C-alpha positions as CSV (number, residue, x, y, z in Angstrom):
1,N,97.9,110.1,14.9
2,M,98.7,111.8,11.7
3,I,96.2,113.3,9.2
4,V,97.4,114.1,5.6
5,P,95.1,115.8,3.1
6,F,95.4,114.5,-0.6
7,L,93.5,116.1,-3.5
8,N,93.0,114.9,-7.1
9,Q,91.2,116.5,-10.0
10,E,87.9,114.8,-9.7
11,E,87.4,114.1,-5.9
12,K,88.6,115.3,-2.6
13,W,90.2,112.6,-0.4
14,L,91.1,112.6,3.3
15,I,93.8,110.1,4.2
16,L,94.1,109.2,7.9
17,S,97.2,107.4,9.4
18,L,96.3,105.8,12.8
19,T,98.7,104.4,15.4
20,D,97.7,102.1,18.3
21,N,98.5,104.0,21.5
22,T,97.2,101.4,24.0
23,E,100.7,100.4,25.1
24,N,101.7,103.9,25.8
25,C,98.6,104.5,27.9
26,F,99.2,101.4,29.8
27,N,102.8,102.4,30.5
28,K,101.6,105.8,31.7
29,Q,99.2,104.1,34.0
30,L,101.9,101.9,35.4
31,L,104.2,104.9,35.9
32,Q,101.4,106.8,37.7
33,A,100.6,103.7,39.8
34,V,104.3,103.4,40.8
35,T,104.3,107.1,41.8
36,D,101.1,106.9,43.7
37,L,102.0,103.7,45.5
38,S,105.4,105.1,46.5
39,S,103.7,108.1,48.1
40,T,101.1,105.8,49.7
41,I,103.5,103.4,51.3
42,N,105.7,106.2,52.6
43,S,102.8,108.2,54.1
44,A,100.6,105.4,55.5
45,L,100.2,105.6,59.3
46,D,99.2,102.0,59.8
47,L,97.9,98.9,58.0
48,N,94.3,100.2,57.8
49,D,95.5,103.5,56.4
50,L,97.7,101.7,53.8
51,C,94.9,99.5,52.6
52,G,92.6,102.5,52.3
53,K,95.1,104.5,50.2
54,V,95.8,101.4,48.0
55,H,92.1,101.1,47.4
56,Q,91.9,104.8,46.2
57,T,94.9,104.2,43.9
58,I,93.3,101.1,42.3
59,K,89.9,102.8,41.8
60,Q,91.6,105.3,39.5
61,L,92.9,102.4,37.3
62,I,90.2,99.7,37.3
63,P,86.6,99.2,38.5
64,A,87.1,98.5,42.2
65,N,84.2,100.0,44.2
66,S,84.0,96.6,45.9
67,F,87.4,95.8,47.2
68,Y,89.0,93.9,50.1
69,I,92.3,92.6,51.4
70,A,92.5,89.2,53.2
71,L,95.5,88.1,55.3
72,Y,96.3,84.6,56.5
73,N,97.6,83.7,59.9
74,D,99.3,80.4,59.6
75,V,99.9,80.0,63.3
76,R,96.2,80.2,64.2
77,D,95.0,79.0,60.8
78,V,92.6,82.0,60.4
79,L,91.9,84.7,57.8
80,S,91.5,88.3,58.8
81,F,90.1,91.1,56.7
82,P,91.7,94.4,57.8
83,Y,90.0,96.3,55.0
84,V,86.6,95.5,53.4
85,V,84.4,97.7,51.2
86,D,81.5,95.9,49.5
87,K,78.3,97.1,47.9
88,Y,76.2,94.4,49.6
89,D,78.2,93.1,52.6
90,T,79.2,96.5,54.1
91,G,76.8,98.9,52.3
92,G,79.8,100.6,50.7
93,Q,81.3,101.4,54.1
94,V,84.8,100.4,55.3
95,E,84.7,97.5,57.7
96,H,87.2,94.9,59.0
97,Y,86.7,91.3,60.1
98,D,88.9,89.1,62.3
99,Y,89.4,85.4,62.9
100,W,87.6,84.0,59.8
101,K,88.2,80.2,59.7
102,P,89.2,79.3,56.1
103,S,86.6,77.4,54.2
104,K,85.9,76.9,50.5
105,G,85.3,80.5,49.5
106,I,86.7,82.1,46.4
107,T,89.2,84.0,48.5
108,E,90.6,80.7,49.9
109,F,90.5,79.2,46.4
110,T,92.8,82.0,45.1
111,F,95.1,81.6,48.1
112,R,95.4,77.9,47.4
113,R,96.0,78.4,43.7
114,R,98.8,81.0,44.5
115,K,98.3,82.8,41.2
116,P,96.2,85.8,39.9
117,L,92.6,84.9,38.9
118,R,90.2,86.8,36.6
119,L,86.8,85.2,36.7
120,T,83.3,86.0,35.2
121,R,80.1,85.1,36.8
122,G,79.7,82.1,34.6
123,E,83.2,80.8,35.6
124,L,82.3,81.4,39.2
125,E,79.1,79.4,38.9
126,D,81.0,76.6,37.2
127,L,83.4,76.5,40.2
128,I,80.5,76.5,42.6
129,Q,78.7,73.7,40.6
130,S,81.9,71.6,40.7
131,G,82.2,71.9,44.5
132,E,85.6,73.6,44.3
133,V,84.1,76.8,45.7
134,E,81.2,77.7,48.0
135,L,79.3,80.9,47.6
136,I,79.7,83.3,50.5
137,G,77.7,86.5,50.2
138,E,76.5,88.0,46.9
139,L,77.7,86.5,43.6
140,P,79.6,89.2,41.7
141,R,79.5,89.7,37.9
142,F,83.2,89.9,37.6
143,W,86.0,88.9,40.1
144,L,89.7,89.7,40.2
145,G,91.9,88.1,42.9
146,I,95.6,88.6,43.3
147,P,97.8,86.7,45.9
148,L,99.9,88.9,48.1
149,K,103.5,87.8,48.5
150,D,106.3,88.8,50.8
151,H,110.0,89.4,49.8
152,S,110.6,85.6,49.7
153,G,107.7,85.0,47.4
154,E,105.6,83.3,50.1
155,V,101.8,84.0,49.8
156,F,100.3,85.5,52.9
157,G,97.1,87.0,51.7
158,V,94.8,88.0,48.8
159,M,93.8,91.4,47.3
160,V,90.4,91.3,45.6
161,A,88.4,93.7,43.4
162,Q,84.9,92.7,42.2
163,S,82.1,94.2,40.3
164,Y,78.4,93.6,40.5
165,D,77.2,96.0,37.8
166,D,79.8,96.6,35.1
167,E,79.0,95.1,31.7
168,E,82.6,94.8,30.6
169,P,84.7,92.1,32.3
170,Y,88.1,92.8,33.7
171,S,90.7,92.8,30.9
172,E,94.0,91.0,30.8
173,R,95.7,94.4,31.2
174,D,93.6,95.0,34.4
175,L,94.9,91.8,35.8
176,E,98.5,92.8,34.9
177,L,98.0,96.2,36.5
178,A,96.5,94.7,39.7
179,T,99.3,92.1,39.8
180,F,101.9,94.8,39.5
181,I,100.2,96.8,42.4
182,S,100.1,93.7,44.6
183,Q,103.9,93.1,44.0
184,Q,104.5,96.6,45.3
185,I,102.2,96.6,48.3
186,G,102.8,92.9,49.4
187,P,106.1,93.5,51.2
188,A,104.8,96.8,52.6
189,I,101.7,95.1,54.1
190,Q,104.0,92.4,55.6
191,R,106.2,95.2,57.2
192,F,103.1,96.9,58.6
193,K,101.9,93.5,60.0
194,T,105.3,92.9,61.7
195,T,105.4,96.5,62.9
196,E,101.9,96.4,64.4
197,L,102.7,93.0,66.1
198,F,105.8,94.5,67.6
199,Q,104.0,97.7,68.6
200,S,101.2,95.6,70.1
201,L,103.7,93.6,72.2
202,I,105.5,96.7,73.3
203,Q,102.4,98.6,74.2
204,H,100.6,95.8,76.1
205,V,103.5,94.0,77.8
206,N,103.0,94.1,81.6
207,E,106.1,96.2,82.2
208,G,106.8,99.8,81.5
209,I,109.3,100.4,78.6
210,L,111.4,103.6,78.2
211,I,114.1,104.8,75.9
212,I,116.0,107.8,77.4
213,Q,118.6,109.7,75.4
214,E,120.5,112.7,76.9
215,K,118.0,112.9,79.8
216,Q,115.1,113.1,77.3
217,L,112.2,110.6,77.2
218,V,112.1,109.7,73.5
219,F,109.9,106.6,73.7
220,Y,107.6,105.0,76.2
221,N,104.8,102.4,76.1
222,L,101.2,102.4,77.2
223,R,102.0,100.4,80.4
224,F,104.5,103.0,81.6
225,A,101.9,105.7,81.1
226,E,99.3,103.6,83.0
227,L,101.8,103.1,85.9
228,L,102.1,106.8,86.3
229,G,98.3,107.4,85.8
230,Y,98.7,109.3,82.6
231,S,97.4,108.7,79.1
232,I,99.8,108.4,76.2
233,E,98.9,111.9,75.0
234,E,99.3,113.5,78.4
235,L,102.7,112.0,78.9
236,R,103.9,113.3,75.6
237,Y,104.0,116.9,76.7
238,L,105.7,116.4,80.1
239,D,109.3,117.3,80.8
240,I,111.3,114.3,82.2
241,R,111.7,116.2,85.5
242,E,108.0,116.1,85.9
243,I,107.8,112.3,86.0
244,Y,110.7,111.6,88.3
245,T,110.9,112.4,92.0
246,A,113.9,114.5,93.1
247,E,115.7,111.4,94.2
248,G,114.8,109.5,91.0
249,Y,116.1,112.4,88.8
250,E,119.3,112.5,90.8
251,I,119.8,108.7,90.1
252,L,119.2,109.4,86.4
253,E,121.8,112.2,86.3
254,K,124.4,110.0,88.0
255,R,123.8,107.2,85.5
256,N,124.1,109.6,82.6
257,A,127.4,110.9,84.0
258,I,128.7,107.4,84.2
259,L,127.6,106.8,80.6
260,A,129.2,110.0,79.4
261,D,132.5,108.9,81.0
262,G,132.4,105.8,78.7
263,E,131.6,103.5,81.6
264,T,128.6,101.2,82.1
265,P,126.2,101.8,85.0
266,E,124.6,98.9,86.8
267,A,122.0,97.2,84.7
268,H,119.6,96.6,87.7
269,Y,118.6,99.4,90.0
270,E,115.6,101.0,91.8
271,T,114.2,104.4,91.4
272,S,111.0,106.5,92.0
273,F,108.6,108.4,89.8
274,K,105.9,111.0,90.5
275,K,102.4,109.8,89.5
276,K,99.8,112.2,88.1
277,D,97.9,112.2,91.5
278,G,101.1,113.3,93.3
279,T,101.8,110.0,94.9
280,I,105.2,108.2,94.5
281,F,105.6,105.2,92.4
282,F,108.6,103.0,93.4
283,A,110.1,100.9,90.5
284,E,112.6,98.3,89.8
285,V,114.5,98.9,86.5
286,N,116.4,96.6,84.2
287,S,118.5,98.8,81.9
288,S,120.5,98.1,78.7
289,F,122.3,100.5,76.4
290,I,121.3,100.9,72.8
291,T,121.9,103.2,69.8
292,F,118.5,104.5,68.7
293,L,118.3,106.8,65.6
294,G,122.1,107.2,65.8
295,I,122.2,108.4,69.4
296,K,123.3,106.3,72.4
297,G,120.6,105.9,75.0
298,M,119.2,103.7,77.7
299,F,116.5,101.0,77.1
300,E,114.7,100.4,80.4
301,L,112.1,97.9,81.6
302,V,110.2,99.4,84.5
303,R,108.4,97.1,87.0
304,D,106.1,98.1,89.8
305,I,107.5,96.9,93.2
306,K,104.7,98.1,95.4
307,E,103.6,94.6,96.3
308,R,107.2,93.6,97.0
309,L,107.8,96.6,99.2
310,E,104.5,95.9,101.1
311,R,105.6,92.3,101.7
312,E,109.0,93.5,102.9
313,K,107.3,96.0,105.1
314,A,105.0,93.4,106.6
315,Q,107.9,91.1,107.2
316,Q,109.8,93.9,109.0
317,Y,106.7,94.7,111.0
318,L,106.4,91.0,112.1
319,A,110.1,90.8,112.9
320,S,109.9,94.1,114.9
321,Q,106.7,92.9,116.7
322,L,108.6,89.7,117.6
323,R,111.6,91.7,118.9
324,Q,109.2,94.0,120.8
325,K,107.5,91.0,122.4
326,E,110.8,89.4,123.4
327,K,111.9,92.7,124.9
328,M,108.6,93.1,126.7
329,D,108.8,89.6,128.0
330,S,112.3,90.3,129.4
331,I,111.1,93.5,130.9
332,G,108.1,91.7,132.4
333,L,110.4,89.1,134.0
334,L,112.6,91.8,135.4
335,A,109.6,93.8,136.7
336,G,108.1,90.6,138.2
337,G,111.4,89.8,140.0
338,V,111.8,93.4,141.3
339,A,108.1,93.5,142.4
340,H,108.5,90.3,144.4
341,E,111.7,91.5,146.0
342,I,109.9,94.8,147.0
343,N,106.7,93.2,148.0
344,N,108.0,91.1,150.9
345,P,109.7,93.9,152.9
346,L,106.9,96.3,151.9
347,T,104.3,94.0,153.6
348,G,106.5,93.9,156.7
349,M,106.8,97.7,156.8
350,I,103.0,98.2,156.4
351,N,102.4,95.5,159.1
352,Y,104.8,97.2,161.6
353,A,103.2,100.6,160.9
354,Q,99.8,99.2,161.5
355,L,101.0,97.8,164.8
356,I,102.4,101.2,165.8
357,E,99.2,102.8,164.8
358,T,97.2,100.3,166.9
359,L,99.3,100.0,170.0
360,S,100.9,103.3,170.4
361,E,99.4,105.9,172.7
362,D,101.5,108.7,171.2
363,E,99.1,110.7,168.9
364,E,101.9,112.2,166.8
365,L,103.5,108.7,166.4
366,R,100.2,107.2,165.4
367,R,99.8,110.0,162.7
368,F,103.3,109.2,161.4
369,A,102.4,105.5,161.2
370,A,99.2,106.3,159.3
371,G,101.3,108.3,156.7
372,I,103.7,105.3,156.4
373,I,100.7,103.0,155.8
374,N,99.2,105.4,153.2
375,Q,102.4,105.7,151.2
376,G,103.1,102.0,151.6
377,E,99.8,101.2,150.1
378,R,100.6,103.5,147.2
379,V,103.8,101.5,146.6
380,A,101.9,98.3,147.0
381,T,99.5,99.4,144.2
382,V,102.5,100.0,141.9
383,V,103.9,96.6,142.8
384,K,100.6,95.0,142.0
385,N,100.4,96.6,138.6
386,L,104.0,95.5,137.9
387,L,103.1,92.0,138.8
388,N,100.1,92.1,136.6
389,F,102.2,93.5,133.8
390,S,104.8,90.8,134.2
391,Q,102.2,88.0,133.9
392,Q,102.4,85.7,130.8
393,E,100.4,87.3,128.0
394,T,97.0,85.6,127.5
395,K,94.4,85.9,124.7
396,E,91.6,85.2,127.2
397,M,88.6,87.6,127.0
398,V,87.1,88.3,130.4
399,P,84.5,90.8,131.8
400,S,86.1,94.0,133.0
401,T,85.3,97.7,133.5
402,V,86.6,100.7,131.7
403,E,87.3,102.4,135.1
404,K,89.5,99.5,136.1
405,L,91.4,99.5,132.8
406,L,92.0,103.3,132.9
407,E,93.1,103.1,136.5
408,S,95.7,100.4,135.7
409,S,96.9,102.4,132.8
410,L,97.3,105.6,134.7
411,N,99.0,103.9,137.7
412,L,101.8,102.8,135.3
413,I,102.5,106.2,133.7
414,Q,101.3,108.6,136.4
415,T,104.8,109.5,137.3
416,L,105.8,110.3,133.7
417,L,102.8,112.7,133.5
418,Q,103.7,114.3,136.8
419,N,107.3,114.8,135.8
420,D,106.2,116.6,132.6
421,Q,103.7,118.7,134.7
422,I,100.8,117.4,132.7
423,Q,97.4,117.5,134.4
424,I,95.0,114.7,133.7
425,E,91.2,114.5,134.2
426,V,89.2,111.3,133.9
427,I,85.4,111.6,133.5
428,T,83.5,108.3,133.4
429,E,79.7,108.0,133.2
430,E,78.2,106.4,136.3
431,G,77.2,102.8,135.9
432,L,79.1,102.0,132.8
433,P,78.4,98.4,131.7
434,K,81.2,95.8,131.8
435,I,82.9,94.8,128.5
436,I,84.3,91.5,127.4
437,C,88.0,92.1,126.7
438,N,91.6,91.2,127.0
439,E,92.6,93.4,129.9
440,Q,96.3,93.4,129.3
441,H,95.8,94.4,125.6
442,L,93.4,97.2,126.3
443,V,95.7,98.6,129.1
444,Q,98.4,98.7,126.4
445,V,96.0,100.6,124.0
446,F,95.1,103.2,126.6
447,I,98.8,103.7,127.6
448,N,99.7,104.3,123.9
449,F,97.1,107.0,123.4
450,L,98.0,108.6,126.7
451,L,101.7,108.7,125.8
452,N,100.8,110.1,122.3
453,S,99.0,112.9,124.1
454,K,101.9,113.5,126.4
455,D,104.3,113.8,123.5
456,A,102.0,116.2,121.7
457,L,101.7,118.4,124.8
458,N,105.4,118.5,125.4
459,Q,106.0,119.6,121.8
460,K,103.7,122.6,122.4
461,F,104.5,123.5,126.0
462,E,108.1,123.1,127.3
463,G,107.3,123.5,131.0
464,Y,104.2,124.1,133.1
465,H,101.1,125.6,131.4
466,P,97.6,125.7,132.6
467,E,96.4,124.2,129.3
468,K,98.9,121.4,129.4
469,Q,96.3,118.7,130.2
470,I,94.8,115.5,129.0
471,K,91.1,114.7,129.4
472,V,89.7,111.2,129.2
473,I,85.9,110.8,128.9
474,A,84.0,107.5,128.9
475,R,80.3,107.3,128.0
476,N,77.8,104.6,127.4
477,Q,76.4,104.2,123.9
478,E,73.6,101.9,124.6
479,E,72.1,102.2,121.1
480,K,75.4,100.8,119.7
481,E,75.9,98.3,122.5
482,G,79.3,99.7,123.4
483,I,81.3,102.4,125.2
484,R,82.8,105.5,123.7
485,I,86.2,106.6,125.2
486,E,87.8,109.9,124.2
487,F,91.4,110.9,124.7
488,L,91.6,114.7,124.3
489,D,94.7,116.9,124.5
490,N,95.6,120.5,123.8
491,G,98.8,119.6,122.0
492,V,100.2,120.4,118.6
493,G,97.5,118.6,116.6
494,I,97.9,116.2,113.6
495,P,98.2,117.6,110.0
496,E,95.3,116.4,107.9
497,N,97.6,114.9,105.2
498,I,99.0,112.3,107.6
499,R,96.0,111.4,109.7
500,Q,95.3,108.3,107.5
501,R,98.9,107.1,108.0
502,I,99.5,107.4,111.7
503,F,98.2,103.8,112.3
504,D,100.6,102.4,109.6
505,P,103.4,100.3,111.0
506,F,106.7,102.2,111.4
507,Y,105.1,105.5,110.6
508,T,106.3,108.2,113.0
509,T,106.8,111.9,113.1
510,K,109.2,111.8,116.0
511,N,112.9,112.2,115.8
512,F,115.1,109.2,115.3
513,G,115.4,107.2,118.5
514,Q,112.2,108.7,120.1
515,G,109.7,106.3,118.6
516,T,109.4,103.1,116.5
517,G,106.1,103.9,114.8
518,L,104.6,100.8,116.3
519,G,102.6,102.1,119.3
520,L,99.5,103.4,117.5
521,S,99.7,100.6,114.9
522,A,99.6,98.0,117.7
523,A,96.8,99.8,119.4
524,Y,94.8,99.9,116.1
525,G,95.3,96.1,115.7
526,I,94.1,95.4,119.3
527,L,91.0,97.5,118.8
528,K,90.2,95.6,115.6
529,E,90.7,92.3,117.6
530,H,88.0,93.6,119.9
531,N,85.7,94.6,117.0
532,G,86.2,98.2,118.0
533,S,87.2,101.3,116.1
534,V,89.0,104.6,116.4
535,E,88.4,108.0,114.8
536,I,90.6,111.1,114.8
537,E,89.5,114.8,115.2
538,S,92.3,117.4,115.2
539,E,93.0,121.0,114.5
540,L,96.7,121.8,113.8
541,G,98.2,123.7,116.8
542,V,95.0,123.4,118.8
543,Y,93.9,119.9,119.9
544,T,93.7,116.2,119.0
545,R,90.8,113.9,120.0
546,F,91.0,110.1,119.6
547,I,87.6,108.6,119.8
548,L,87.6,104.9,120.7
549,F,84.5,102.6,120.5
550,L,84.5,99.2,122.3
551,P,81.5,96.9,122.1
552,Y,80.2,95.3,125.3
553,N,80.9,91.9,123.7
554,P,83.1,91.8,120.6
555,K,81.1,88.9,119.2
556,N,77.8,90.8,119.3
557,K,78.8,94.2,117.8
558,K,76.0,95.7,115.7
């Protein structure tokens, strides 16, 4: 503006020269909007953050206390509202609404028209009266709706500002300004939508995803964190060595060395990670090589193979059990044949010794004959047990006594215990009730526990020692309708951290070739078949006590 004073002789005049500066102000507003939007788009963390910052920018330029953004999903034919601030509908607070089925609201009307709309309350009422639009919520005094378009010009949403109180309607310049802003933010919103969809897929896919560069973990998804038992935030501060086992990290180093030599490692491999609770997580990995942020690295899909390993372990166990059964069947046939061959001459020897003892008048000769009979009957007992052992396995449950089962077990391994100079004491409560059981199976159970005690004692005592002994105690537990049997030894004991694993198939602490890890596993299975149980008490370096419980009748266990 320019003010020029002009004076004449009679009166004083003030002449004003005025220039319309509206265009300059509008241009300044546009320039400021561009600056603000550029900063907004670059600094926004996500779609919701972008919408909030756009709202703050628009509020500085036009009345927009009530403002929302609606996005259309053409695949599902629904509208979503990632950002809504309304005087009446949300009480002025920020809200979001999902899965709104399109109807005849003014938002859908703007979307269908595909061009900016500036409407007064009167014009809105006319649209409602004509049936083109249905009223949803409170009727505003003034309404401004701008379609949002992507780079190709396709409409995918609507940006809306509305006023319930202002006396002045939105101007044509307000409409131009809002349209300009929508042109800037439309492609940005579309990018954020695509990015959020991609991130959602990456984070919630059912396989772990990693990007490793130069032995550094530069990206991982939520599933990978869950597989290791960490949160996303906890995993962020861990060194890569902390999430791999020693073997797993060694595999990683070898693959990096191959990559550094310009060669390509195998795309499919298996590795192991350390979980937060200290357990090991075995994984199958599909790997490909990418350039991420200008640096070569490995993009890896990580799959939990626990179930597969358990299936394989079960199959190995069944196969081993089958081989063991075939081996035992062969041994049984051999033992039966040997026992029959021994039994016939042995019967003759005992009969002749009995004749000598009966007919001879020589006292010393009769004493020798009695010794022959005594030793012969011992051999006969062993032969009888071999014959019983060689019989075809049966699943039949019959009444039996714990005393008989223990005696049969000890007769088969007594020589082994004597050779290792192990003393054994058996204490059974008088008048123990009979139990319904598979005798062959329970003899196998007792032998397995006795052999386990033998091995524990031999690890602690090389030769003879007065404490090198096994104690077997059987007591009636009438209140539980069963019998408690303890196998107690003074051996090396069982470490607490492996007590829960000693009944697992193939688990053994013995050296290679000294055990299959199936003995106690089989015993545990047989006890379960009898509706029984087993508990362990142990102190490392002092003792181990296996406590078995067998019900009188497996079908009637309390």
